[in-house]
The first five atom37 places (N, CA, C, CB, O) and aatype in JSON, in Angstrom:
{
  "aatype": [12, 11, 16, 9, 16, 6, 7, 11, 0, 12, 1, 12, 10, 11, 14, 19, 8, 14, 7, 8, 13, 10, 1, 15, 6, 19, 9, 6, 0, 8, 8, 10, 15, 19, 16, 6, 0, 0, 11, 19, 10, 1, 19, 15, 1, 14, 16, 10, 15, 15, 10, 10, 2, 0, 11, 0, 3, 10, 15, 7, 3, 12, 0, 10, 1, 13, 6, 11, 0, 13, 7, 19, 3, 12, 6, 16, 10, 12, 1, 12, 5, 2, 15, 18, 3, 9, 16, 5, 16, 1, 15, 1, 0, 11, 3, 9, 1, 19, 5, 1, 18, 5, 14, 1, 14, 0, 0],
  "atom_mask": [
    [1, 1, 1, 1, 1],
    [1, 1, 1, 1, 1],
    [1, 1, 1, 1, 1],
    [1, 1, 1, 1, 1],
    [1, 1, 1, 1, 1],
    [1, 1, 1, 1, 1],
    [1, 1, 1, 0, 1],
    [1, 1, 1, 1, 1],
    [1, 1, 1, 1, 1],
    [1, 1, 1, 1, 1],
    [1, 1, 1, 1, 1],
    [1, 1, 1, 1, 1],
    [1, 1, 1, 1, 1],
    [1, 1, 1, 1, 1],
    [1, 1, 1, 1, 1],
    [1, 1, 1, 1, 1],
    [1, 1, 1, 1, 1],
    [1, 1, 1, 1, 1],
    [1, 1, 1, 0, 1],
    [1, 1, 1, 1, 1],
    [1, 1, 1, 1, 1],
    [1, 1, 1, 1, 1],
    [1, 1, 1, 1, 1],
    [1, 1, 1, 1, 1],
    [1, 1, 1, 1, 1],
    [1, 1, 1, 1, 1],
    [1, 1, 1, 1, 1],
    [1, 1, 1, 1, 1],
    [1, 1, 1, 1, 1],
    [1, 1, 1, 1, 1],
    [1, 1, 1, 1, 1],
    [1, 1, 1, 1, 1],
    [1, 1, 1, 1, 1],
    [1, 1, 1, 1, 1],
    [1, 1, 1, 1, 1],
    [1, 1, 1, 1, 1],
    [1, 1, 1, 1, 1],
    [1, 1, 1, 1, 1],
    [1, 1, 1, 1, 1],
    [1, 1, 1, 1, 1],
    [1, 1, 1, 1, 1],
    [1, 1, 1, 1, 1],
    [1, 1, 1, 1, 1],
    [1, 1, 1, 1, 1],
    [1, 1, 1, 1, 1],
    [1, 1, 1, 1, 1],
    [1, 1, 1, 1, 1],
    [1, 1, 1, 1, 1],
    [1, 1, 1, 1, 1],
    [1, 1, 1, 1, 1],
    [1, 1, 1, 1, 1],
    [1, 1, 1, 1, 1],
    [1, 1, 1, 1, 1],
    [1, 1, 1, 1, 1],
    [1, 1, 1, 1, 1],
    [1, 1, 1, 1, 1],
    [1, 1, 1, 1, 1],
    [1, 1, 1, 1, 1],
    [1, 1, 1, 1, 1],
    [1, 1, 1, 0, 1],
    [1, 1, 1, 1, 1],
    [1, 1, 1, 1, 1],
    [1, 1, 1, 1, 1],
    [1, 1, 1, 1, 1],
    [1, 1, 1, 1, 1],
    [1, 1, 1, 1, 1],
    [1, 1, 1, 1, 1],
    [1, 1, 1, 1, 1],
    [1, 1, 1, 1, 1],
    [1, 1, 1, 1, 1],
    [1, 1, 1, 0, 1],
    [1, 1, 1, 1, 1],
    [1, 1, 1, 1, 1],
    [1, 1, 1, 1, 1],
    [1, 1, 1, 1, 1],
    [1, 1, 1, 1, 1],
    [1, 1, 1, 1, 1],
    [1, 1, 1, 1, 1],
    [1, 1, 1, 1, 1],
    [1, 1, 1, 1, 1],
    [1, 1, 1, 1, 1],
    [1, 1, 1, 1, 1],
    [1, 1, 1, 1, 1],
    [1, 1, 1, 1, 1],
    [1, 1, 1, 1, 1],
    [1, 1, 1, 1, 1],
    [1, 1, 1, 1, 1],
    [1, 1, 1, 1, 1],
    [1, 1, 1, 1, 1],
    [1, 1, 1, 1, 1],
    [1, 1, 1, 1, 1],
    [1, 1, 1, 1, 1],
    [1, 1, 1, 1, 1],
    [1, 1, 1, 1, 1],
    [1, 1, 1, 1, 1],
    [1, 1, 1, 1, 1],
    [1, 1, 1, 1, 1],
    [1, 1, 1, 1, 1],
    [1, 1, 1, 1, 1],
    [1, 1, 1, 1, 1],
    [1, 1, 1, 1, 1],
    [1, 1, 1, 1, 1],
    [1, 1, 1, 1, 1],
    [1, 1, 1, 1, 1],
    [1, 1, 1, 1, 1],
    [1, 1, 1, 1, 1],
    [1, 1, 1, 1, 1]
  ],
  "atom_positions": [
    [[0.83, -1.17, 0.0], [0.0, 0.0, 0.0], [0.88, 1.24, 0.0], [-0.95, 0.0, 1.2], [1.73, 1.4, 0.87]],
    [[0.68, 2.1, -0.96], [1.44, 3.34, -1.03], [0.5, 4.5, -0.71], [2.1, 3.51, -2.42], [-0.71, 4.42, -0.92]],
    [[1.08, 5.57, -0.21], [0.3, 6.78, 0.01], [1.0, 7.93, -0.66], [0.09, 7.06, 1.52], [2.22, 7.94, -0.79]],
    [[0.2, 8.9, -1.08], [0.77, 10.13, -1.6], [0.2, 11.27, -0.78], [0.48, 10.31, -3.12], [-0.9, 11.18, -0.24]],
    [[0.95, 12.33, -0.71], [0.51, 13.48, 0.07], [0.15, 14.61, -0.86], [1.58, 13.91, 1.07], [0.95, 14.99, -1.72]],
    [[-1.03, 15.14, -0.7], [-1.47, 16.32, -1.43], [-1.85, 17.34, -0.37], [-2.69, 16.0, -2.41], [-2.93, 17.26, 0.23]],
    [[-0.99, 18.31, -0.14], [-1.23, 19.23, 0.97], [-1.16, 18.45, 2.26], [0.0, 0.0, 0.0], [-0.15, 17.81, 2.55]],
    [[-2.23, 18.5, 3.04], [-2.27, 17.76, 4.29], [-3.04, 16.45, 4.16], [-2.89, 18.61, 5.38], [-2.95, 15.59, 5.04]],
    [[-3.79, 16.28, 3.06], [-4.57, 15.06, 2.88], [-3.69, 13.97, 2.28], [-5.79, 15.31, 1.97], [-2.86, 14.22, 1.41]],
    [[-3.88, 12.75, 2.77], [-3.15, 11.62, 2.23], [-4.14, 10.69, 1.56], [-2.33, 10.89, 3.33], [-5.2, 10.4, 2.11]],
    [[-3.79, 10.2, 0.37], [-4.65, 9.3, -0.37], [-3.87, 8.03, -0.66], [-5.16, 9.96, -1.68], [-2.72, 8.09, -1.08]],
    [[-4.5, 6.88, -0.44], [-3.85, 5.61, -0.71], [-3.94, 5.27, -2.19], [-4.46, 4.5, 0.14], [-4.97, 5.52, -2.83]],
    [[-2.88, 4.72, -2.72], [-2.9, 4.17, -4.05], [-3.12, 2.67, -3.92], [-1.58, 4.5, -4.83], [-2.41, 1.99, -3.18]],
    [[-4.09, 2.17, -4.63], [-4.43, 0.75, -4.6], [-4.71, 0.22, -3.2], [-3.31, -0.04, -5.22], [-4.01, -0.67, -2.72]],
    [[-5.72, 0.74, -2.54], [-6.06, 0.18, -1.23], [-6.57, -1.25, -1.38], [-7.13, 1.06, -0.52], [-7.14, -1.62, -2.4]],
    [[-6.35, -2.03, -0.37], [-6.74, -3.43, -0.38], [-8.25, -3.55, -0.13], [-5.94, -4.24, 0.68], [-8.82, -2.78, 0.65]],
    [[-8.88, -4.51, -0.79], [-10.3, -4.79, -0.53], [-10.39, -5.33, 0.9], [-10.91, -5.83, -1.58], [-9.55, -6.14, 1.3]],
    [[-11.39, -4.9, 1.67], [-11.47, -5.37, 3.06], [-11.61, -6.88, 3.19], [-12.63, -4.71, 3.75], [-11.22, -7.45, 4.2]],
    [[-12.15, -7.52, 2.17], [-12.27, -8.98, 2.21], [-10.92, -9.67, 2.27], [0.0, 0.0, 0.0], [-10.75, -10.65, 2.99]],
    [[-9.95, -9.15, 1.51], [-8.6, -9.74, 1.54], [-7.97, -9.55, 2.92], [-7.7, -9.09, 0.45], [-7.33, -10.45, 3.46]],
    [[-8.16, -8.37, 3.49], [-7.66, -8.09, 4.83], [-8.3, -9.04, 5.84], [-7.93, -6.63, 5.22], [-7.6, -9.63, 6.67]],
    [[-9.61, -9.18, 5.79], [-10.3, -10.04, 6.75], [-9.88, -11.5, 6.61], [-11.82, -9.91, 6.57], [-9.75, -12.22, 7.6]],
    [[-9.67, -11.94, 5.37], [-9.23, -13.32, 5.16], [-7.87, -13.56, 5.83], [-9.15, -13.65, 3.64], [-7.71, -14.51, 6.59]],
    [[-6.9, -12.69, 5.55], [-5.55, -12.94, 6.05], [-5.38, -12.58, 7.52], [-4.55, -12.17, 5.23], [-4.74, -13.31, 8.27]],
    [[-5.94, -11.45, 7.93], [-5.67, -10.95, 9.28], [-6.65, -11.45, 10.35], [-5.7, -9.47, 9.26], [-6.38, -11.33, 11.54]],
    [[-7.77, -12.0, 9.92], [-8.74, -12.49, 10.91], [-8.98, -13.99, 10.73], [-10.08, -11.73, 10.79], [-8.68, -14.78, 11.63]],
    [[-9.51, -14.38, 9.6], [-9.89, -15.79, 9.4], [-8.66, -16.7, 9.47], [-10.59, -15.96, 8.04], [-8.63, -17.65, 10.26]],
    [[-7.66, -16.42, 8.65], [-6.45, -17.27, 8.67], [-5.68, -17.13, 9.97], [-5.54, -16.92, 7.48], [-5.1, -18.1, 10.45]],
    [[-5.65, -15.93, 10.54], [-4.94, -15.72, 11.8], [-5.54, -16.56, 12.95], [-4.96, -14.23, 12.18], [-4.83, -16.95, 13.88]],
    [[-6.84, -16.81, 12.86], [-7.5, -17.64, 13.87], [-7.59, -19.11, 13.44], [-8.91, -17.1, 14.15], [-8.24, -19.92, 14.1]],
    [[-6.95, -19.44, 12.33], [-6.92, -20.81, 11.81], [-8.33, -21.36, 11.6], [-6.14, -21.71, 12.77], [-8.62, -22.51, 11.92]],
    [[-9.2, -20.5, 11.06], [-10.58, -20.9, 10.78], [-10.76, -21.17, 9.3], [-11.57, -19.83, 11.25], [-10.12, -20.54, 8.45]],
    [[-11.63, -22.1, 9.0], [-12.05, -22.27, 7.61], [-13.14, -21.24, 7.33], [-12.56, -23.74, 7.33], [-13.68, -20.64, 8.26]],
    [[-13.46, -21.05, 6.07], [-14.54, -20.12, 5.73], [-15.85, -20.62, 6.33], [-14.67, -19.96, 4.19], [-16.65, -19.83, 6.82]],
    [[-16.06, -21.91, 6.29], [-17.28, -22.5, 6.86], [-17.37, -22.24, 8.36], [-17.32, -24.02, 6.59], [-18.42, -21.86, 8.87]],
    [[-16.26, -22.44, 9.07], [-16.26, -22.19, 10.52], [-16.49, -20.72, 10.83], [-14.93, -22.65, 11.14], [-17.25, -20.38, 11.74]],
    [[-15.83, -19.84, 10.08], [-16.0, -18.4, 10.29], [-17.43, -17.96, 10.0], [-15.02, -17.6, 9.41], [-17.98, -17.13, 10.72]],
    [[-18.03, -18.52, 8.97], [-19.42, -18.19, 8.63], [-20.35, -18.57, 9.78], [-19.86, -18.92, 7.34], [-21.29, -17.84, 10.08]],
    [[-20.07, -19.69, 10.43], [-20.89, -20.1, 11.59], [-20.73, -19.13, 12.74], [-20.51, -21.52, 12.04], [-21.7, -18.76, 13.4]],
    [[-19.49, -18.7, 12.99], [-19.23, -17.73, 14.07], [-19.98, -16.43, 13.79], [-17.7, -17.46, 14.2], [-20.56, -15.84, 14.7]],
    [[-19.95, -15.99, 12.54], [-20.57, -14.72, 12.14], [-22.07, -14.84, 11.92], [-19.91, -14.19, 10.88], [-22.77, -13.83, 11.79]],
    [[-22.56, -16.07, 11.89], [-23.99, -16.35, 11.64], [-24.44, -15.81, 10.28], [-24.85, -15.73, 12.76], [-25.47, -15.15, 10.16]],
    [[-23.62, -16.13, 9.26], [-23.96, -15.81, 7.88], [-23.74, -17.08, 7.06], [-23.09, -14.61, 7.32], [-23.14, -18.04, 7.54]],
    [[-24.22, -17.08, 5.83], [-24.01, -18.25, 4.99], [-22.57, -18.29, 4.5], [-24.98, -18.25, 3.8], [-21.9, -17.26, 4.39]],
    [[-22.11, -19.49, 4.2], [-20.76, -19.65, 3.68], [-20.58, -18.91, 2.36], [-20.43, -21.12, 3.51], [-19.57, -18.23, 2.18]],
    [[-21.53, -19.01, 1.4], [-21.37, -18.27, 0.15], [-21.28, -16.75, 0.34], [-22.51, -18.59, -0.78], [-20.54, -16.07, -0.37]],
    [[-22.03, -16.23, 1.3], [-21.98, -14.79, 1.56], [-20.6, -14.38, 2.04], [-23.04, -14.4, 2.61], [-20.04, -13.4, 1.55]],
    [[-20.06, -15.12, 2.99], [-18.72, -14.8, 3.5], [-17.66, -15.02, 2.44], [-18.41, -15.64, 4.75], [-16.74, -14.22, 2.3]],
    [[-17.77, -16.1, 1.7], [-16.8, -16.39, 0.65], [-16.76, -15.28, -0.39], [-17.13, -17.73, -0.02], [-15.67, -14.9, -0.84]],
    [[-17.91, -14.77, -0.79], [-17.95, -13.66, -1.77], [-17.21, -12.44, -1.25], [-19.41, -13.28, -2.09], [-16.48, -11.8, -2.01]],
    [[-17.37, -12.13, 0.02], [-16.67, -10.99, 0.62], [-15.16, -11.26, 0.65], [-17.19, -10.72, 2.04], [-14.37, -10.41, 0.22]],
    [[-14.77, -12.42, 1.14], [-13.35, -12.73, 1.3], [-12.61, -12.81, -0.04], [-13.19, -14.02, 2.05], [-11.4, -12.62, -0.09]],
    [[-13.34, -13.1, -1.1], [-12.75, -13.18, -2.44], [-12.95, -11.88, -3.22], [-13.35, -14.34, -3.22], [-12.74, -11.85, -4.44]],
    [[-13.35, -10.81, -2.54], [-13.54, -9.48, -3.13], [-14.56, -9.47, -4.26], [-12.21, -8.97, -3.64], [-14.47, -8.67, -5.19]],
    [[-15.53, -10.37, -4.17], [-16.61, -10.4, -5.16], [-17.83, -9.63, -4.65], [-17.0, -11.86, -5.48], [-18.76, -9.35, -5.41]],
    [[-17.82, -9.29, -3.37], [-18.91, -8.52, -2.76], [-18.31, -7.45, -1.87], [-19.86, -9.45, -1.94], [-17.22, -7.61, -1.32]],
    [[-19.03, -6.35, -1.74], [-18.6, -5.26, -0.86], [-18.89, -5.62, 0.59], [-19.3, -3.94, -1.24], [-19.76, -6.44, 0.88]],
    [[-18.15, -5.0, 1.48], [-18.39, -5.15, 2.91], [-19.57, -4.27, 3.31], [-17.12, -4.78, 3.73], [-19.54, -3.06, 3.09]],
    [[-20.59, -4.87, 3.88], [-21.75, -4.1, 4.35], [-21.52, -3.66, 5.8], [-23.05, -4.94, 4.24], [-20.65, -4.2, 6.49]],
    [[-22.3, -2.7, 6.23], [-22.23, -2.27, 7.62], [-22.57, -3.41, 8.56], [0.0, 0.0, 0.0], [-21.95, -3.56, 9.61]],
    [[-23.54, -4.2, 8.18], [-23.96, -5.34, 9.0], [-22.81, -6.33, 9.17], [-25.17, -6.03, 8.37], [-22.56, -6.82, 10.27]],
    [[-22.13, -6.63, 8.08], [-21.02, -7.58, 8.15], [-19.85, -7.0, 8.95], [-20.55, -7.98, 6.74], [-19.2, -7.72, 9.71]],
    [[-19.59, -5.72, 8.78], [-18.52, -5.07, 9.55], [-18.82, -5.16, 11.05], [-18.36, -3.59, 9.13], [-17.92, -5.41, 11.85]],
    [[-20.07, -4.96, 11.42], [-20.45, -5.06, 12.83], [-20.32, -6.49, 13.33], [-21.89, -4.56, 13.03], [-19.92, -6.71, 14.47]],
    [[-20.64, -7.47, 12.5], [-20.48, -8.88, 12.89], [-18.99, -9.19, 13.17], [-21.02, -9.81, 11.76], [-18.67, -9.86, 14.15]],
    [[-18.09, -8.68, 12.31], [-16.66, -8.9, 12.54], [-16.21, -8.19, 13.81], [-15.83, -8.41, 11.34], [-15.37, -8.72, 14.55]],
    [[-16.74, -7.01, 14.07], [-16.38, -6.29, 15.3], [-16.82, -7.09, 16.52], [-17.02, -4.89, 15.32], [-16.05, -7.27, 17.46]],
    [[-18.06, -7.56, 16.51], [-18.57, -8.3, 17.66], [-17.85, -9.64, 17.86], [-20.06, -8.54, 17.5], [-17.55, -10.03, 18.99]],
    [[-17.58, -10.33, 16.77], [-16.99, -11.67, 16.88], [-15.48, -11.64, 17.09], [-17.31, -12.46, 15.65], [-14.94, -12.46, 17.84]],
    [[-14.78, -10.71, 16.43], [-13.32, -10.75, 16.44], [-12.65, -9.48, 16.96], [-12.83, -11.02, 15.06], [-11.43, -9.42, 17.05]],
    [[-13.44, -8.47, 17.31], [-12.86, -7.25, 17.87], [-12.24, -6.31, 16.85], [0.0, 0.0, 0.0], [-11.49, -5.41, 17.23]],
    [[-12.54, -6.5, 15.57], [-12.02, -5.62, 14.53], [-12.94, -4.4, 14.45], [-11.92, -6.35, 13.14], [-14.15, -4.55, 14.28]],
    [[-12.38, -3.21, 14.57], [-13.17, -1.99, 14.6], [-14.01, -1.81, 13.33], [-12.25, -0.79, 14.79], [-13.47, -1.78, 12.22]],
    [[-15.31, -1.69, 13.52], [-16.23, -1.54, 12.4], [-15.9, -0.31, 11.55], [-17.65, -1.44, 12.91], [-15.93, -0.38, 10.32]],
    [[-15.59, 0.81, 12.2], [-15.29, 2.04, 11.47], [-14.06, 1.87, 10.58], [-15.07, 3.19, 12.46], [-14.03, 2.38, 9.46]],
    [[-13.06, 1.18, 11.07], [-11.86, 0.92, 10.28], [-12.2, 0.1, 9.04], [-10.79, 0.2, 11.12], [-11.76, 0.42, 7.94]],
    [[-12.99, -0.94, 9.23], [-13.38, -1.77, 8.09], [-14.19, -0.99, 7.07], [-14.19, -2.98, 8.57], [-13.99, -1.14, 5.86]],
    [[-15.1, -0.14, 7.54], [-15.92, 0.64, 6.61], [-15.07, 1.68, 5.88], [-17.08, 1.32, 7.36], [-15.33, 1.97, 4.71]],
    [[-14.07, 2.24, 6.55], [-13.15, 3.17, 5.86], [-12.35, 2.44, 4.8], [-12.2, 3.84, 6.88], [-12.08, 2.99, 3.73]],
    [[-11.96, 1.2, 5.08], [-11.26, 0.4, 4.07], [-12.14, 0.21, 2.84], [-10.84, -0.97, 4.66], [-11.67, 0.35, 1.71]],
    [[-13.41, -0.12, 3.07], [-14.32, -0.32, 1.94], [-14.5, 0.97, 1.17], [-15.69, -0.84, 2.44], [-14.51, 0.98, -0.06]],
    [[-14.65, 2.07, 1.89], [-14.83, 3.37, 1.24], [-13.6, 3.74, 0.4], [-15.09, 4.46, 2.3], [-13.75, 4.2, -0.74]],
    [[-12.42, 3.55, 0.93], [-11.18, 3.85, 0.18], [-11.09, 2.99, -1.06], [-9.94, 3.64, 1.07], [-10.7, 3.46, -2.13]],
    [[-11.43, 1.72, -0.91], [-11.4, 0.81, -2.05], [-12.39, 1.27, -3.13], [-11.72, -0.63, -1.6], [-12.06, 1.3, -4.31]],
    [[-13.62, 1.62, -2.71], [-14.65, 2.08, -3.66], [-14.22, 3.35, -4.38], [-15.97, 2.32, -2.92], [-14.41, 3.47, -5.6]],
    [[-13.65, 4.3, -3.65], [-13.21, 5.55, -4.26], [-12.15, 5.28, -5.32], [-12.65, 6.52, -3.19], [-12.2, 5.83, -6.41]],
    [[-11.19, 4.43, -5.0], [-10.13, 4.11, -5.95], [-10.69, 3.43, -7.2], [-9.09, 3.22, -5.3], [-10.28, 3.74, -8.32]],
    [[-11.61, 2.51, -7.0], [-12.23, 1.82, -8.14], [-12.99, 2.81, -9.03], [-13.17, 0.72, -7.66], [-12.91, 2.73, -10.26]],
    [[-13.71, 3.72, -8.42], [-14.47, 4.7, -9.19], [-13.55, 5.67, -9.9], [-15.42, 5.47, -8.28], [-13.77, 5.97, -11.08]],
    [[-12.52, 6.17, -9.22], [-11.57, 7.09, -9.84], [-10.87, 6.44, -11.05], [-10.52, 7.55, -8.82], [-10.52, 7.13, -12.0]],
    [[-10.67, 5.14, -11.0], [-10.03, 4.47, -12.12], [-10.91, 4.47, -13.37], [-9.68, 3.03, -11.74], [-10.41, 4.25, -14.48]],
    [[-12.2, 4.72, -13.2], [-13.13, 4.8, -14.33], [-13.55, 6.23, -14.65], [-14.36, 3.97, -14.03], [-14.48, 6.44, -15.42]],
    [[-12.87, 7.21, -14.07], [-13.28, 8.62, -14.21], [-13.32, 9.09, -15.66], [-12.33, 9.5, -13.43], [-14.21, 9.85, -16.03]],
    [[-12.38, 8.65, -16.47], [-12.36, 9.13, -17.87], [-13.56, 8.61, -18.67], [-11.06, 8.71, -18.55], [-13.87, 9.15, -19.73]],
    [[-14.22, 7.57, -18.18], [-15.4, 7.04, -18.86], [-16.69, 7.77, -18.48], [-15.56, 5.56, -18.55], [-17.73, 7.58, -19.12]],
    [[-16.61, 8.6, -17.46], [-17.78, 9.36, -16.99], [-17.67, 10.76, -17.56], [-17.87, 9.39, -15.42], [-16.85, 11.57, -17.12]],
    [[-18.5, 11.04, -18.54], [-18.41, 12.3, -19.29], [-19.43, 13.31, -18.77], [-18.62, 12.05, -20.8], [-20.58, 13.36, -19.21]],
    [[-18.98, 14.11, -17.83], [-19.79, 15.18, -17.24], [-18.94, 16.44, -17.21], [-20.3, 14.79, -15.8], [-17.77, 16.41, -16.83]],
    [[-19.55, 17.55, -17.62], [-18.84, 18.82, -17.57], [-19.25, 19.58, -16.33], [-19.11, 19.65, -18.84], [-20.35, 19.41, -15.81]],
    [[-18.34, 20.44, -15.86], [-18.61, 21.25, -14.69], [-19.77, 22.2, -14.99], [-17.36, 22.04, -14.25], [-19.81, 22.81, -16.06]],
    [[-20.68, 22.3, -14.07], [-21.83, 23.2, -14.19], [-21.38, 24.64, -14.08], [-22.88, 22.9, -13.12], [-20.62, 24.99, -13.18]],
    [[-21.83, 25.47, -14.99], [-21.52, 26.9, -14.98], [-22.85, 27.66, -14.88], [-20.71, 27.33, -16.27], [-23.61, 27.69, -15.85]],
    [[-23.13, 28.27, -13.74], [-24.39, 29.01, -13.62], [-24.4, 30.2, -14.57], [-24.6, 29.5, -12.18], [-23.36, 30.77, -14.88]],
    [[-25.58, 30.55, -15.04], [-25.72, 31.72, -15.91], [-25.56, 32.99, -15.09], [-27.09, 31.72, -16.65], [-25.97, 33.04, -13.93]],
    [[-24.97, 34.0, -15.7], [-24.84, 35.27, -14.98], [-26.22, 35.86, -14.69], [-23.98, 36.28, -15.8], [-27.16, 35.71, -15.48]],
    [[-26.32, 36.53, -13.57], [-27.6, 37.17, -13.19], [-27.93, 38.26, -14.2], [-27.53, 37.76, -11.75], [-27.04, 38.98, -14.67]],
    [[-29.21, 38.39, -14.53], [-29.63, 39.39, -15.52], [-29.77, 40.77, -14.91], [-30.94, 38.99, -16.16], [-30.11, 41.72, -15.62]]
  ]
}
């Protein structure tokens, strides 16, 4: 993960999908299978698998489940998802053709 500084704001380049983080830092760190982790979180195995394989976004509900079950801060996880989403959207910016709005001068 790299960061660049623009003034005082820092922006990550290529932030990791929260699912990859949760797989390596929580599920694998606790030596759990996806099936076992799904039982702990009280979600279906396919639902958890989609998240861990970055095929689905992290929802607030799932972030709270990870916080309750494993102590991972929900706000941190949601910021990870937000950073990932922003980067994905910015990578498609040239395909979104919108011009800046220019208000008409007052008569």
